[in-house]
N, C-alpha and C positions, 0 to 999 in steps of 0.2 A: 337263203329263205326267199329273197327277191326272185331269184331264178325260178324256184319251185313254183312260186306264186304266178309268175308270168306264164310258165308253161301250163298250169292249170287252167288259167284265163283263156289261154289259146284254145284249149280243148273245148271250154264252155262256150265261147264265141263260135266256134266251128260247128258244133254239134247240138247247140241249145234248142233250136227249133225242132230237130228230129227227136230229141229226148222228150220235149214237152209233148209232141203229138203222140208218141208211143206211150208216154205216162197216162195221158188222159183217156186213151182209147179204151182200155178195159172198163173205166168208169162209165163212159159214154154208153158202151155196149150194155153194161149192166143196168143203167138207168133206163134204157129202151125196153129191156127185158121186163124190168120190175114194173114200169109204168104202164106198158102196153099189154104184156102177157097176163095170163090167168094165173092166179095163186092157188093151184090146186093141192099144194103141200099141206095145207091147213086140216082138211078133213081126213087125209090119208095117213098123217103122222101124229095128229094130235092125241089120238087114242093111245099111242105108246108113250109119249113124252109128257102129255098132260099139260099142266101149267108152265112147265119149262120149255115148251115149244118156242116162244119168242127168244129165250136165251139161246137154244140151239140154232135158230135161224141166224142170230147175230154172230154166233161163233163161226158158223159156215161162212157168212158173208166176209167176216174178217180174214179167215183162213184162206179162202179161195181168192179173194181179192189180192191179199199179200203175195200169196204163191205165184198167181198169174202175172202180175205186175213185175215181180222181181225176176221171174223166168224170162219174160219178154224182153226187159231191158238188159238182163245178163246176156241173153242170146244175141241181141243187137250188139253189145259190147264186144263179144267174141268175134262176130263177123268184122267189125270194124278194127279189132286188134289184128285179125289175120293179115290185113293189108296195110298194116301200120308202117312197115318199114319203106313201102313204095308209094305211100298216098300222095307224096308231093312230086313225084317224078313225072307225072303226065304233063304237067305245064311247066315244069323245070323250076318250080318254086322251091324245090329242094336247095338250089344253089343259094338262094337267099337265106334260107334258114342255116345252111352250113356256114354262112358268112357271120352269123350272130355269135356273140361271145358267150356261148353256151356249150358245155362239154357234151360229147356224144352219148356217154352213159345216162346223164340227166335227160337228153332229148328223147331217148328211147324209154328210160325207166319211168319217168313221170307220167307220160301218156298211158303206159301199161298199168300203172297204179290207178289212175282215174277211171280207165275203162273197166278193169277186172274187179276193182275193190270198191272205190268210191261210188260208181254208178249203182251197182246192186244194193249197197248199203242204204243209199238215198231211196232206192226203189222200195225198200221195206216200209219206210215212213210213209211214202205215197200210197202204198198198197193198203196200210192201215187206215189212213184217211178216207181212201175210196170205200173200204169196207164198212166204215162207220156211217158214210153218207148212204150206201146201199142198204145197209141194215135199218137206218132210220126211215127211209121210204118204204121198205118192204114190210117192217113190223108195224109202222104206222097204218099202212094201208090195210093190213090183215086184222089188227088187233086195236089200233088206236095209238096216238101219239103218247098218251098217259102210260101205256103199257111199255113203251120203249124207255121212258124216263124211269120206270120203275123196275127195270131189269137190276140184277145184282152187280152193279157196276164196282162196288167195293171188292169183289172177287174177281170180276172179269178183267178189269183194268190192270191189276198186277200180273194176272196170268198173261195178258196179251203183251204187256211190256216185257215180261221175262222171256217169252218166247221170241219175241222180236230181237231182243238184245242176244239171245242165244244163236239165233240165225246170223245176225250181224256179226257176232264175233267168230262164227264158224266160216263165214265167206273168205276171210284172209287165209285160213287153214286150208279151205277146199282149193283156193287159187294156188297155195304152195304145193299141195299134193299134185295138182294138174300142170304146174309150171313147166315140166319138162315137155309135155306134149304140146302146150301153147306156144312156148318159145321155139321148139323145133318147127312148128307150122308157120310162124313169123319169119324164121330163118329161111325156110323153104320158099316162101313167096318173095323173099328179098332176093334170092339167087334165081329163081325159076319163074318169077312173076305169078300170074294166076295158075300157071301149070304146077306151082308148088302145092296146091290143094290136092292134085292128083299124084305128084311125086312122092310125097311124104307117106300116104297110107299104103300105096303100091309098094314102095321101098321097104316099109316095115313089114308088110305081108310077105314079101319075097324072102326077106332076111329071116323071118320066123319060120317060113316054109323050109328054107335051106337048113336051119338048125334042127328042125325036126327030122329031116331026112338023114342028117349026118350024126346028130348026138341023141335023137329020140325024144327031145322035148321042145316046148315052145317058150322060150324065156320072154320074148317080147309081150305075148298074149298074157302070160302070167303076171308079169310086171304091170302091164296096163290094168289088169283086173284088180291088182292090189291097189292101184292108184285111184281108180274110180270108187272102189269100195271105200277106201278111207276118206276120200273126198265127200262121199255121201254120208258117212258117219260124222264128218267135221260139221256138216250142216244140220243134220237131224238124226236123232237116236231115239226110237220108239221107247216108251216107258212100259216095261214088262209088267208093272204092278197094275196098269190100267189098260189092258188090251182092247177093251170097248166100253161103250156107255149105252146102257139100256133103260135107264130111268133118271128121274130128277135128281135123286140122292146121289148117284154115281157121277152125274155131270158136275154138280156142285163140288163133290169130293175131288174130282179130277182137275177142276180149275184151281182149287186151293192148293193142290200139290204141283201145280205147273212150275212155279218158281224153283222149288227144290229139284224137280225133274230136269229143268234147264241147266242148273248149276251142275248136276250129276253128269248130264250129257256133255257139257263143255269140258269137264275134267277128264272124262273118257276120251274125248278127242284130242285133248292136249297130251295125254299119256301115249297115244298112238303116234305121236310124232317121233318119240324116241325109238327108232327102228332102223334096220339096214336099208329098208325100202326108201325111207325118206332121205338117208345119206346119199343113195344113189340118185335119187331125184334132184337133190340139191347140186350134186356134180354135174349132171347132164344140163340142168338149168344154167349153171355158171358158165359152162363151156359154151352153151348156145348163146348166152347173153354176150359173152366175149367176142364170138364171132360175128354177132350182129353189130357190135360197136366197131369192130375192124372193118366190116362191110360198109358202115356208114361213113367211116372216115375216108374210104376210097370212092364213095358213090358219086361224087361230083366229076 
C-alpha cells in the first residue's frame, strides 16, 4: 500500500500543473462565452420548451462541460501513457527509479491506472462542477438568479449523480476493452521510441492486409471494431424509451428515469464482458504487460 501511494504521489507531483491547466481550460472558455457572448438561445428555443428552458440550459451545461472536460483529460492521459515506458530515459533518471525498491510491475501498472482510470474519473467531478458554475451564470443572466434556484434540483441532482456514476463505472470497463491496443502502443514506443506511434498502426494494417489477401477476411479490423464498440457501450448506452425530448413533460420524465437507465446500461455493459472478445483482449494485454515488465528490467 505504501508503494502504491508513493507511485500515485509521483504522478501527482509530476503532472499536477498540467492537469490543473487542462481542467480549468473548459470552464475559463465557457465563462468567456457566457459572460461576453450574446444569449440568442432564449428567443429561439423558448417557444418549444417554454418554462422548462432554464432546466434544459442547465442540463446542456452539465452534459457538455462534463463530456468536454473528461474527453480532454482522458486524451491527455492517453498521450502521456503512450510514452510512459520511456519518459525517464531522456535524462537517464530511469536509472534512479530502477534503483528504488519497487517492482517493475507496480512501476508500470500504477501509472497506467492513474492516467487511464483515476484521471478521467476525477475529470467527471470537475466537469460537473464547471457545468454548475456555467449554468449559474448563464441562467442567471438570461432569467435571473431566482430562476436558477427554482430549478427542479430534486429531480436533476439524482439524474446528474446517476449519470456521472454510470460513466465513472464504465471508464474502467472501457479501459479494459481497449487495454490490448493501449498496452501494445506503450510496448511499441518502448522498443521503437517515438517511431512506435508509426510502427504499430502500420504493422497492424499490413498484417490485416496480408490476412485479407490470404484468407479473405480482416481479423484485426474486425477485432478492433468490437473493442471500440464495446468500449463505447461501457461508457454510454442510449435509452431506447426516451429517444428525444420535445416538451417540458418529456424532459422531467427523462430526468426521473435517468437513475434506472444508468443502472440498466451498466448491467448491460457488465454482461458484455463475458465474451470471447474479452478473453482475447485479456490475453493480449497480459502478454503485452509481461513484455513491458521484461523490457523495463533490462532497460538500464
